[in-house]
Backbone as CSV, one residue per row, in Angstrom:
resi,resn,N_x,N_y,N_z,CA_x,CA_y,CA_z,C_x,C_y,C_z
1,MET,-54.820,6.628,163.273,-53.055,6.291,163.434,-53.335,8.539,163.295
2,ASP,-52.631,8.850,164.502,-53.139,10.152,164.679,-51.332,10.540,164.534
3,THR,-50.823,11.250,163.625,-50.072,12.293,163.496,-49.162,13.488,164.381
4,THR,-50.257,14.215,164.984,-49.763,14.866,165.899,-48.819,14.999,167.175
5,THR,-49.528,13.573,167.416,-47.895,12.656,168.069,-47.414,12.796,167.300
6,TRP,-46.299,12.535,169.040,-44.784,11.901,168.510,-43.983,10.381,167.830
7,PRO,-45.101,9.468,168.635,-45.646,8.222,168.379,-46.878,8.066,167.418
8,GLY,-46.681,8.666,166.593,-47.519,8.455,165.924,-46.443,9.094,164.672
9,THR,-45.324,10.588,164.652,-45.249,10.585,163.894,-44.160,10.380,163.230
10,VAL,-43.418,9.926,164.868,-41.977,7.887,164.399,-42.360,7.099,163.682
11,LEU,-43.525,6.993,163.774,-44.019,5.128,163.049,-44.071,5.911,161.741
12,ILE,-44.434,7.115,161.257,-45.023,7.860,160.245,-43.608,7.856,159.285
13,LEU,-42.415,8.251,160.340,-41.730,8.458,159.252,-39.837,6.542,159.550
14,GLY,-40.869,6.313,160.425,-40.584,4.665,160.566,-40.905,3.834,158.812
15,LEU,-42.435,3.682,158.587,-42.214,3.381,157.508,-41.879,3.709,156.614
16,SER,-41.838,5.280,156.496,-41.489,6.268,155.630,-40.018,6.009,154.963
17,PHE,-39.036,5.245,155.947,-37.521,5.060,155.587,-37.706,3.566,155.622
18,LEU,-38.644,1.947,155.351,-37.933,1.700,155.724,-38.844,1.294,154.935
19,ALA,-39.890,2.334,153.396,-39.650,1.872,152.438,-39.336,2.581,151.801
20,LEU,-37.945,3.232,152.192,-37.008,4.164,151.221,-36.217,3.915,150.450
21,ILE,-35.717,2.259,151.693,-34.067,1.497,151.528,-35.257,-0.001,151.247
22,LEU,-36.487,-0.124,151.092,-36.222,-0.945,150.712,-36.767,-0.708,148.705
23,LEU,-37.186,0.828,148.935,-37.309,0.928,147.478,-36.317,0.766,146.631
24,ILE,-35.026,1.530,147.563,-33.209,1.739,147.315,-32.282,0.721,146.953
25,GLY,-33.168,-0.120,147.418,-32.450,-1.581,147.259,-32.773,-2.101,146.129
26,THR,-34.035,-1.913,145.491,-34.647,-2.195,144.947,-35.131,-2.099,143.572
27,ALA,-34.124,-1.217,144.005,-33.324,-0.697,142.337,-31.959,-0.638,142.191
28,ALA,-30.675,-0.699,143.850,-29.906,-1.372,143.466,-30.221,-2.566,142.723
29,THR,-30.648,-3.880,143.162,-30.376,-4.643,142.457,-30.974,-5.168,141.016
30,VAL,-32.540,-4.044,140.491,-32.989,-4.417,139.108,-31.184,-3.234,138.078
31,HIS,-30.672,-2.400,138.475,-29.673,-1.639,137.772,-28.286,-3.295,137.590
32,GLU,-27.928,-4.095,139.430,-27.065,-4.807,139.179,-27.512,-5.726,137.923
33,PHE,-28.342,-6.540,137.802,-29.077,-7.856,136.879,-28.644,-7.183,135.738
34,ARG,-28.971,-5.290,135.695,-29.561,-5.407,133.571,-27.650,-4.964,133.430
35,LYS,-27.283,-4.919,134.838,-25.315,-4.075,134.031,-24.656,-6.032,134.397
36,LEU,-25.605,-6.698,135.064,-24.837,-7.927,134.541,-25.751,-8.501,133.513
37,LYS,-26.478,-7.960,132.773,-27.370,-8.405,131.084,-26.366,-7.811,130.736
38,ILE,-26.064,-7.277,130.811,-24.911,-6.735,128.925,-23.987,-7.237,130.074
39,SER,-23.020,-7.040,130.612,-22.008,-7.970,130.383,-22.455,-9.179,129.870
40,ALA,-22.959,-10.045,130.379,-23.084,-11.181,129.395,-23.047,-11.115,127.772
41,ALA,-24.492,-9.993,127.374,-24.116,-9.965,126.095,-23.006,-9.664,125.018
42,VAL,-21.816,-8.557,125.659,-20.390,-7.968,125.952,-19.686,-9.066,125.033
43,GLN,-19.914,-10.389,126.600,-18.927,-11.251,126.481,-19.823,-12.288,125.802
44,GLU,-20.551,-12.439,124.891,-21.239,-13.421,124.514,-20.611,-13.344,122.008
45,ASP,-21.034,-11.348,122.309,-20.656,-10.693,121.506,-18.307,-10.859,120.813
46,LEU,-17.949,-10.657,122.993,-16.749,-11.052,122.107,-16.238,-13.011,122.036
47,ARG,-17.295,-13.286,122.613,-17.010,-15.260,122.333,-16.382,-15.372,120.678
48,GLN,-18.326,-14.865,119.291,-18.443,-14.617,118.720,-17.109,-14.441,117.696
49,LEU,-16.658,-12.938,117.862,-15.521,-12.343,116.971,-14.005,-12.843,117.473
50,VAL,-13.862,-13.980,118.242,-12.409,-14.723,118.341,-13.110,-16.390,117.520
51,ARG,-13.999,-16.475,117.568,-14.774,-17.385,116.907,-14.665,-16.958,114.695
52,ARG,-14.837,-16.306,114.991,-14.872,-15.573,113.666,-13.066,-14.968,113.363
53,TYR,-12.575,-14.242,114.224,-10.853,-14.576,113.433,-10.211,-16.392,113.789
54,GLU,-10.586,-16.809,114.394,-9.798,-18.116,114.271,-10.198,-18.654,112.931
55,GLN,-11.901,-18.460,112.740,-11.873,-18.795,111.872,-11.368,-18.598,110.484
56,LEU,-11.206,-17.409,110.422,-10.667,-16.441,109.260,-9.114,-17.186,109.547
57,ALA,-8.995,-16.935,110.390,-7.550,-17.246,111.107,-7.322,-18.270,110.005
58,GLU,-8.112,-19.539,110.120,-7.873,-21.492,109.991,-8.044,-21.002,108.240
59,ASN,-8.797,-20.176,107.367,-8.891,-19.983,105.842,-8.112,-19.138,105.677
60,THR,-6.733,-18.447,106.104,-6.152,-17.929,105.743,-5.391,-18.445,106.003
61,MET,-5.027,-19.846,106.697,-3.284,-20.069,106.944,-4.190,-21.580,105.584
62,ASP,-4.848,-21.947,105.493,-5.290,-22.905,104.466,-4.940,-22.210,102.700
63,ALA,-6.088,-20.948,102.771,-4.967,-19.945,101.297,-3.627,-20.008,101.316
64,GLN,-2.648,-19.866,101.812,-1.285,-19.915,102.427,-0.793,-21.462,101.993
65,GLN,-1.157,-22.128,102.644,-1.285,-23.385,102.634,-0.610,-23.000,100.663
66,ARG,-2.038,-22.887,99.932,-2.774,-23.482,98.360,-1.847,-22.994,98.418
67,MET,-1.739,-21.714,98.246,-0.744,-20.407,97.354,1.224,-20.867,97.081
68,SER,0.970,-21.244,98.478,3.007,-21.886,98.717,2.643,-23.589,97.799
69,ASN,2.078,-24.079,97.682,1.589,-25.165,96.895,2.120,-25.389,95.763
70,GLU,1.307,-23.936,95.445,0.945,-24.329,93.835,2.816,-22.930,92.789
71,LEU,3.061,-22.266,93.921,3.828,-21.425,93.229,5.349,-22.074,93.345
72,SER,5.749,-23.412,94.561,6.460,-24.151,94.190,6.650,-24.955,93.067
73,ASP,4.649,-25.334,92.417,4.474,-26.271,90.971,5.361,-25.491,89.445
74,VAL,5.025,-24.243,89.857,4.888,-22.485,88.621,6.782,-23.227,88.523
75,ARG,7.283,-23.028,90.269,8.780,-22.796,89.989,9.465,-23.780,89.321
76,ALA,8.467,-25.162,89.989,9.709,-26.821,88.845,9.351,-26.287,87.620
77,ARG,7.350,-26.294,87.378,7.641,-25.907,85.883,8.268,-24.945,84.727
78,ALA,9.099,-23.956,86.051,9.322,-22.645,85.243,11.190,-23.073,84.982
79,THR,11.142,-24.493,86.065,13.109,-24.477,86.354,13.008,-25.927,84.713
80,SER,11.594,-27.000,84.354,11.287,-27.198,83.659,11.795,-26.548,82.099
81,ILE,11.186,-25.467,82.357,10.832,-25.033,80.651,12.229,-24.122,79.913
82,GLU,13.367,-23.563,81.715,14.715,-23.353,80.825,15.080,-24.676,81.117
83,GLN,14.900,-25.042,81.561,16.100,-26.148,80.722,15.923,-27.172,79.255
84,ILE,14.285,-26.641,78.642,14.003,-27.301,77.634,14.754,-26.027,77.132
85,LEU,15.048,-24.870,77.486,15.123,-23.144,76.325,16.530,-23.862,76.603
86,ARG,17.228,-25.007,77.087,19.173,-24.022,77.300,19.269,-25.535,76.017
87,THR,17.794,-27.306,76.297,18.297,-27.683,75.758,18.031,-27.437,74.165
88,VAL,17.741,-26.385,73.307,16.962,-26.038,72.224,18.798,-24.878,70.912
89,GLU,18.489,-24.240,72.819,19.532,-22.994,72.175,21.175,-24.632,71.782
C-alpha cells in the first residue's frame, strides 16, 4: 500500500479514524461499567446501613419497652412502700 498517493492516504486515515472510534467506544464502555459497579457497591452499602439502622431501632424500642415496664414496677413498689410508711406512722 502506497501512502504517497491520495487513495492510500485516505485509506490509512480512514482506518486510523475507525481505530480511534473503536478505542473511544471501548474506553466509554469500560468507564460506564466501572461507574455501574461502584454504584452497585454504594447501593449495597446503603442497604446494609439501613438494615443496621432498623436493627438498632428495634433494639432501642425493646430496651425502651423494658425500661418502661421496670419503671412502672418501681413506681408500684414505691407507692406500696409509701402506703406502708403511712400506716406505720
